[in-house]
C-alpha positions as CSV (number, residue, x, y, z in Angstrom):
1,M,3.6,-173.9,-1.5
2,A,3.8,-177.5,-2.4
3,T,3.9,-178.5,-6.1
4,A,2.8,-181.8,-7.6
5,S,4.8,-183.5,-10.3
6,K,3.3,-185.3,-13.2
7,P,3.4,-189.1,-13.3
8,T,6.8,-190.4,-14.2
9,A,5.5,-192.7,-16.8
10,D,2.6,-192.7,-19.2
11,K,2.3,-196.5,-19.2
12,K,-1.1,-197.9,-18.2
13,P,-1.1,-199.8,-14.9
14,T,-1.5,-203.5,-15.1
15,P,-5.2,-204.2,-14.7
16,E,-5.9,-205.9,-11.3
17,Q,-8.7,-208.1,-10.1
18,T,-10.1,-208.8,-6.7
19,Y,-9.5,-212.3,-5.2
20,D,-11.2,-213.9,-2.2
21,W,-8.9,-216.1,-0.2
22,E,-8.8,-218.5,2.8
23,G,-5.8,-219.8,4.7
24,K,-3.9,-219.9,8.0
25,D,-1.6,-217.3,9.5
26,R,1.8,-217.9,11.2
27,S,0.0,-219.1,14.4
28,G,-2.1,-221.6,12.5
29,K,-5.3,-219.5,13.0
30,A,-7.8,-219.8,10.1
31,V,-8.1,-216.4,8.3
32,K,-9.8,-215.2,5.2
33,G,-10.1,-211.9,3.3
34,E,-9.7,-210.3,-0.1
35,I,-6.8,-208.9,-2.1
36,R,-6.2,-207.1,-5.3
37,A,-3.5,-208.3,-7.7
38,A,-2.7,-208.6,-11.4
39,G,-3.2,-212.4,-11.3
40,E,-3.8,-215.4,-9.0
41,A,0.0,-216.1,-8.8
42,A,0.7,-212.6,-7.7
43,A,-2.0,-212.6,-5.1
44,S,-0.7,-215.9,-3.7
45,A,2.9,-214.6,-3.6
46,N,1.7,-211.4,-1.8
47,L,-0.1,-213.4,0.8
48,R,2.9,-215.7,1.4
49,R,5.0,-212.6,2.0
50,Q,2.5,-211.7,4.7
51,G,3.0,-215.1,6.4
52,I,-0.3,-216.6,5.2
53,M,-0.5,-220.2,4.0
54,V,-3.2,-220.0,1.3
55,S,-5.6,-223.0,1.1
56,K,-8.1,-221.4,-1.3
57,I,-8.1,-218.4,-3.6
58,K,-10.7,-217.5,-6.2
59,K,-11.2,-214.5,-8.4
60,R,-14.3,-212.5,-7.5
61,R,-16.8,-212.3,-10.2
62,T,-18.6,-209.0,-10.4
63,S,-21.7,-208.4,-12.5
64,T,-22.6,-204.9,-13.8
65,F,-26.0,-206.0,-15.0
66,G,-28.6,-204.0,-13.2
67,A,-26.0,-202.3,-11.0
68,P,-26.4,-198.6,-10.4
69,S,-23.9,-196.3,-12.1
70,I,-21.6,-194.0,-10.3
71,T,-22.4,-190.3,-11.1
72,T,-20.3,-187.2,-10.6
73,K,-22.6,-186.3,-7.7
74,D,-21.7,-189.6,-6.0
75,I,-18.0,-188.8,-6.3
76,A,-18.6,-185.3,-4.9
77,V,-20.5,-186.7,-1.9
78,F,-17.7,-189.2,-1.3
79,T,-15.0,-186.5,-1.4
80,R,-16.9,-184.3,1.0
81,Q,-17.4,-187.3,3.4
82,L,-13.8,-188.4,3.2
83,S,-12.6,-184.8,3.8
84,T,-14.9,-184.4,6.8
85,M,-13.8,-187.6,8.4
86,M,-10.1,-186.9,7.9
87,K,-10.6,-183.4,9.4
88,A,-12.2,-185.1,12.4
89,G,-9.1,-187.3,12.8
90,V,-10.5,-190.6,11.6
91,P,-7.7,-192.7,10.0
92,L,-7.7,-192.9,6.2
93,M,-8.5,-196.6,5.9
94,Q,-11.2,-196.4,8.5
95,S,-12.7,-193.4,6.6
96,F,-12.8,-195.4,3.4
97,D,-14.6,-198.2,5.2
98,I,-17.2,-196.0,6.8
99,V,-18.0,-194.1,3.5
100,A,-18.1,-197.3,1.5
101,K,-20.3,-199.2,3.8
102,G,-22.6,-196.2,4.4
103,S,-23.2,-195.7,0.7
104,A,-26.6,-196.8,-0.8
105,N,-24.9,-197.3,-4.2
106,A,-23.5,-200.8,-4.3
107,T,-21.3,-200.0,-7.3
108,L,-19.7,-197.1,-5.4
109,T,-19.2,-199.3,-2.3
110,R,-17.3,-201.9,-4.4
111,L,-15.2,-199.2,-6.1
112,L,-14.2,-197.7,-2.7
113,L,-13.3,-201.0,-1.2
114,D,-11.2,-201.8,-4.2
115,I,-9.4,-198.5,-3.9
116,K,-8.9,-199.2,-0.2
117,A,-7.3,-202.6,-1.0
118,D,-5.0,-200.9,-3.5
119,I,-3.8,-198.4,-0.8
120,E,-3.3,-201.1,1.8
121,S,-1.1,-203.0,-0.7
122,G,1.2,-200.0,-0.9
123,T,-0.2,-197.9,-3.8
124,S,-0.4,-194.2,-3.2
125,M,-3.9,-192.7,-2.9
126,S,-3.5,-190.7,-6.1
127,G,-2.1,-193.9,-7.8
128,A,-5.1,-195.9,-6.7
129,F,-7.5,-193.2,-8.0
130,R,-5.6,-193.1,-11.4
131,R,-6.6,-196.7,-11.9
132,Y,-10.2,-195.5,-12.4
133,P,-10.0,-192.6,-14.8
134,Q,-13.7,-193.0,-15.7
135,Y,-14.5,-191.7,-12.2
136,F,-11.4,-189.7,-11.2
137,D,-10.1,-187.3,-13.8
138,N,-6.6,-185.7,-14.0
139,L,-7.7,-182.7,-11.9
140,Y,-8.9,-184.9,-9.1
141,C,-5.7,-187.1,-9.1
142,N,-3.4,-184.1,-9.4
143,L,-4.9,-182.4,-6.3
144,V,-4.7,-185.6,-4.3
145,E,-1.1,-186.1,-5.4
146,A,-0.3,-182.5,-4.4
147,G,-1.9,-183.1,-1.0
148,E,0.1,-186.3,-0.5
149,A,3.4,-184.6,-1.5
150,G,2.8,-181.6,0.8
151,G,1.3,-183.4,3.7
152,I,-2.0,-181.4,3.4
153,L,-4.3,-184.1,2.1
154,E,-7.3,-183.2,4.2
155,Q,-7.0,-179.5,3.2
156,L,-6.9,-180.4,-0.5
157,L,-9.7,-182.9,-0.2
158,N,-11.8,-180.1,1.4
159,R,-10.9,-177.7,-1.5
160,L,-11.7,-180.5,-4.0
161,A,-15.1,-181.1,-2.3
162,I,-15.9,-177.4,-2.5
163,Y,-14.9,-177.3,-6.2
164,Q,-17.0,-180.3,-7.0
165,E,-20.0,-179.0,-5.1
166,K,-19.9,-175.6,-6.9
167,S,-19.4,-177.4,-10.3
168,Q,-22.4,-179.6,-9.7
169,A,-24.5,-176.6,-8.7
170,L,-23.4,-174.7,-11.8
171,K,-24.3,-177.7,-14.1
172,Q,-27.7,-178.0,-12.4
173,R,-28.5,-174.4,-13.0
174,V,-27.7,-174.6,-16.7
175,K,-29.7,-177.9,-17.0
176,S,-32.7,-176.3,-15.4
177,A,-32.6,-173.5,-17.9
178,M,-32.6,-176.0,-20.8
179,T,-34.9,-178.7,-19.4
180,Y,-38.1,-176.6,-19.1
181,P,-38.4,-175.5,-22.8
182,I,-37.3,-178.9,-24.1
183,S,-39.8,-180.8,-21.9
184,V,-42.6,-178.5,-23.0
185,M,-41.8,-178.9,-26.6
186,V,-41.7,-182.7,-26.3
187,V,-45.2,-182.7,-24.6
188,A,-46.5,-180.3,-27.3
189,G,-45.2,-182.7,-30.0
190,G,-47.0,-185.6,-28.3
191,V,-50.3,-183.6,-28.0
192,V,-50.1,-182.6,-31.7
193,T,-49.4,-186.2,-32.7
194,V,-52.4,-187.5,-30.8
195,I,-54.6,-184.8,-32.4
196,M,-53.4,-185.6,-35.9
197,I,-53.7,-189.4,-35.6
198,F,-56.9,-189.8,-33.5
199,V,-58.9,-186.6,-33.3
200,I,-58.7,-185.1,-36.8
201,P,-60.0,-188.3,-38.5
202,Q,-63.1,-188.1,-36.3
203,F,-63.8,-184.6,-37.5
204,E,-63.2,-185.7,-41.1
205,E,-65.9,-188.3,-40.8
206,V,-68.3,-185.6,-39.6
207,F,-67.3,-183.2,-42.4
208,K,-68.0,-185.9,-45.1
209,G,-71.8,-185.4,-44.4
210,F,-71.7,-181.7,-45.0
211,G,-71.6,-182.1,-48.8
212,A,-69.7,-178.8,-49.2
213,E,-66.1,-177.8,-50.0
214,L,-64.0,-177.4,-46.9
215,P,-62.1,-174.2,-46.1
216,G,-58.4,-174.2,-47.1
217,P,-57.0,-174.3,-43.5
218,T,-59.3,-177.2,-42.6
219,Q,-58.4,-179.2,-45.7
220,L,-54.7,-178.6,-45.1
221,V,-55.0,-179.9,-41.5
222,I,-56.9,-183.0,-42.8
223,N,-54.3,-183.7,-45.4
224,M,-51.6,-183.5,-42.8
225,S,-53.6,-185.9,-40.6
226,R,-54.0,-188.4,-43.4
227,F,-50.2,-188.3,-44.0
228,F,-49.6,-188.8,-40.3
229,V,-52.0,-191.8,-40.1
230,A,-50.6,-193.4,-43.2
231,N,-46.9,-192.9,-42.4
232,W,-46.6,-192.5,-38.6
233,Y,-44.2,-195.4,-38.3
234,L,-42.0,-194.0,-41.1
235,I,-42.0,-190.5,-39.5
236,F,-41.1,-191.7,-36.0
237,G,-38.7,-194.4,-37.3
238,G,-37.0,-191.8,-39.6
239,L,-36.7,-189.4,-36.7
240,A,-35.2,-192.1,-34.4
241,L,-32.8,-193.2,-37.2
242,F,-31.8,-189.6,-37.9
243,G,-31.2,-188.9,-34.2
244,Y,-29.1,-192.1,-33.8
245,T,-27.1,-191.3,-37.0
246,V,-26.4,-187.7,-35.9
247,K,-25.4,-188.9,-32.4
248,E,-23.0,-191.6,-33.7
249,S,-21.6,-189.2,-36.3
250,F,-20.8,-186.7,-33.5
251,K,-19.1,-189.4,-31.4
252,R,-16.8,-190.4,-34.3
253,S,-16.2,-187.0,-35.9
254,V,-14.0,-184.5,-34.0
255,A,-14.7,-181.9,-36.7
256,L,-18.5,-182.1,-36.1
257,Q,-18.1,-181.9,-32.3
258,Q,-16.0,-178.8,-32.7
259,A,-18.5,-177.2,-35.1
260,L,-21.4,-177.9,-32.7
261,D,-19.4,-176.4,-29.8
262,R,-18.8,-173.2,-31.9
263,V,-22.6,-173.1,-32.8
264,K,-23.5,-173.5,-29.1
265,L,-21.6,-170.4,-28.2
266,K,-23.3,-168.3,-30.9
267,L,-26.9,-169.3,-30.0
268,P,-29.2,-166.4,-29.2
269,V,-29.6,-166.0,-25.4
270,F,-28.5,-169.6,-24.6
271,G,-25.0,-169.0,-26.1
272,D,-24.3,-166.3,-23.6
273,L,-25.4,-168.6,-20.8
274,I,-23.3,-171.5,-22.0
275,Q,-20.2,-169.2,-22.4
276,K,-20.6,-167.8,-18.9
277,S,-20.9,-171.2,-17.4
278,I,-17.8,-172.4,-19.2
279,V,-15.8,-169.4,-18.1
280,A,-17.0,-169.9,-14.5
281,R,-15.9,-173.6,-14.6
282,W,-12.6,-172.7,-16.3
283,T,-11.6,-170.0,-13.7
284,R,-12.8,-172.1,-10.8
285,T,-10.7,-175.2,-11.9
286,L,-7.5,-173.2,-12.5
287,A,-7.9,-171.4,-9.2
288,T,-8.3,-174.7,-7.3
289,L,-5.3,-176.3,-8.9
290,F,-3.0,-173.3,-8.7
291,A,-4.0,-172.8,-5.0
292,A,-3.1,-176.4,-4.3
293,G,0.4,-175.8,-5.6
294,V,0.1,-177.5,-9.0
295,P,2.4,-175.7,-11.4
296,L,0.6,-173.4,-13.8
297,V,1.6,-175.4,-16.9
298,D,0.4,-178.7,-15.4
299,A,-2.8,-177.0,-14.1
300,L,-3.7,-175.7,-17.6
301,E,-3.5,-179.3,-18.9
302,S,-6.3,-180.3,-16.5
303,V,-8.3,-177.1,-17.0
304,G,-8.6,-177.8,-20.8
305,G,-10.2,-181.1,-20.2
306,T,-12.8,-179.8,-17.8
307,A,-13.9,-176.8,-20.0
308,G,-16.7,-178.9,-21.6
309,N,-16.3,-177.1,-24.9
310,S,-13.7,-177.8,-27.6
311,V,-13.3,-174.1,-28.4
312,Y,-12.0,-173.5,-24.9
313,T,-10.1,-176.8,-24.8
314,I,-8.1,-175.9,-28.0
315,A,-7.6,-172.4,-26.7
316,T,-6.3,-173.7,-23.3
317,A,-3.8,-176.0,-25.1
318,K,-2.5,-173.0,-27.0
319,I,-2.3,-170.9,-23.8
320,Q,-0.4,-173.8,-22.1
321,R,2.2,-173.9,-24.9
322,E,2.7,-170.1,-24.7
323,V,2.9,-170.1,-20.9
324,S,5.5,-172.9,-21.0
325,T,7.7,-170.7,-23.2
326,G,7.6,-167.8,-20.8
327,T,4.5,-165.8,-22.0
328,G,2.4,-164.4,-19.2
329,L,-1.0,-166.0,-18.5
330,T,-3.0,-162.8,-19.2
331,T,-1.1,-162.2,-22.4
332,A,-1.8,-165.7,-23.6
333,M,-5.4,-165.6,-22.6
334,T,-5.9,-162.2,-24.4
335,A,-4.4,-163.6,-27.6
336,S,-7.0,-166.4,-27.6
337,G,-9.8,-163.9,-27.9
338,I,-12.4,-166.0,-26.1
339,F,-12.3,-164.6,-22.6
340,P,-14.3,-161.6,-21.3
341,N,-12.4,-158.4,-20.4
342,M,-13.4,-158.8,-16.8
343,V,-11.6,-162.2,-16.5
344,L,-8.5,-160.8,-18.3
345,Q,-8.3,-157.8,-15.9
346,M,-8.7,-160.1,-12.8
347,C,-5.9,-162.4,-14.1
348,S,-3.7,-159.4,-14.8
349,I,-4.2,-158.0,-11.2
350,G,-3.6,-161.5,-9.8
351,E,-0.4,-162.0,-11.7
352,E,0.9,-158.6,-10.6
353,S,-0.1,-159.0,-7.0
354,G,0.9,-162.7,-6.6
355,A,-2.7,-163.6,-5.7
356,L,-3.8,-165.3,-9.0
357,D,-5.8,-168.0,-7.3
358,D,-7.8,-165.4,-5.2
359,M,-8.6,-163.3,-8.3
360,L,-9.6,-166.4,-10.4
361,N,-11.9,-167.5,-7.6
362,K,-13.5,-164.0,-7.5
363,A,-14.0,-164.2,-11.3
364,A,-15.6,-167.6,-10.9
365,E,-18.0,-166.4,-8.2
366,F,-18.9,-163.4,-10.4
367,F,-19.8,-165.6,-13.4
368,E,-21.6,-168.1,-11.3
369,E,-23.8,-165.3,-10.0
370,E,-24.3,-164.2,-13.6
371,V,-25.4,-167.7,-14.6
372,D,-27.9,-167.6,-11.7
373,E,-29.4,-164.4,-12.8
374,M,-29.6,-165.5,-16.4
375,V,-31.4,-168.7,-15.4
376,K,-33.9,-166.8,-13.4
377,G,-34.4,-164.4,-16.3
378,L,-34.7,-167.2,-18.8
379,S,-37.4,-169.0,-16.8
380,S,-39.6,-165.9,-16.7
381,L,-38.9,-165.1,-20.4
382,M,-39.5,-168.6,-21.8
383,E,-42.9,-169.1,-20.2
384,P,-44.8,-166.5,-22.3
385,I,-42.9,-167.4,-25.4
386,I,-43.8,-171.1,-25.0
387,I,-47.4,-170.3,-24.2
388,V,-47.7,-168.2,-27.4
389,F,-46.0,-171.0,-29.4
390,L,-48.3,-173.7,-28.1
391,G,-51.3,-171.4,-28.5
392,T,-50.4,-170.7,-32.1
393,I,-49.9,-174.4,-33.1
394,I,-52.7,-176.1,-31.1
395,G,-55.1,-173.2,-31.3
396,G,-54.5,-173.0,-35.1
397,I,-55.4,-176.6,-35.5
398,V,-58.6,-176.3,-33.3
399,V,-59.7,-173.1,-35.2
400,A,-59.1,-174.8,-38.6
401,M,-61.3,-177.8,-37.6
402,Y,-64.2,-175.6,-36.4
403,L,-64.2,-173.3,-39.5
404,P,-66.7,-175.5,-41.4
405,I,-69.0,-175.5,-38.4
406,F,-68.8,-171.7,-38.2
407,K,-69.5,-171.4,-41.9
408,M,-72.6,-173.6,-41.5
409,G,-73.8,-171.4,-38.6
410,G,-73.3,-168.4,-40.8
411,A,-75.2,-170.0,-43.7
412,V,-78.2,-170.8,-41.4
């Protein structure tokens, strides 16, 4: 089993730019192309070493304004396509060309062509990926590095593609469980706002001609409507400012992020769903790295970053330290107190039998199925709850506004 070593240095690579050039080769034929280098002088020197007399060289200007962003789904599709082509025997550079030019995302095309240029200039594939950490994390780069070191790059790309596809599917399931209730609440808020600002004032004008005292619920709704109409800009402005302040505070405060992550795991119903999705991702990531031959201690370093929750990230760092001193993985995981018994038992069996990656994969599959079942259950459970909630709010407002009319009918 091949193992991947960690980078020998923590220094950041010199940022490189893409240069378009024109010149003549050794036979005097006019040629042109592009090259990536740390500067114009370095680009010219590199071309001279290739026997090209440069007549013109210019740094390519790239504009990100209006350009589509690169999503994790784009990277997953790219990995699958690259794996398929390499398995079919297509040379690596040609594979990059085909995938890049076949992509509908211009930003992704530019990124892949830049990576291809890096590899052509002598950089390893994993080294080229490491230049773009915003798209390729440590897990991705470590697996590619392991594949290069062991001569099994196409196998590990296939394993990486499977991992990314399963991770994407898991994220989509959790998002679908959260999106429905949130979207309904937003629509309900919009409906209530329209009623308060535009509908209730019309009723108030009608009630002024009654010449009688309004029922308590009706008067309460009218008072709320007056407040909305007089202060709607303060209400929405305050909410927007509050949301922005909270968002920025969480970005800057690690303590707040950790507190929120702890609260997420304790939420009724949703907390269990979030925890199971995290455990599924954690076990799947560790299984993928360990099966690729990445040493356990190095694999745990990448796993912590993909957990998506600081509670598990901190616990994983502690597990890594304990494993590096000789403690068994199951023992260290048990001491953390955050893993279900089923995962601990599977890890214990895997360590004893020497099939840790298989057992971790089985645990991941189990929890992915659990997430699937929970999402289906939540969808059927949330519908009646939301209907009752909306009926109580909007129905209560409607009844309050018709109470004076009912009283008039009773009096007649």
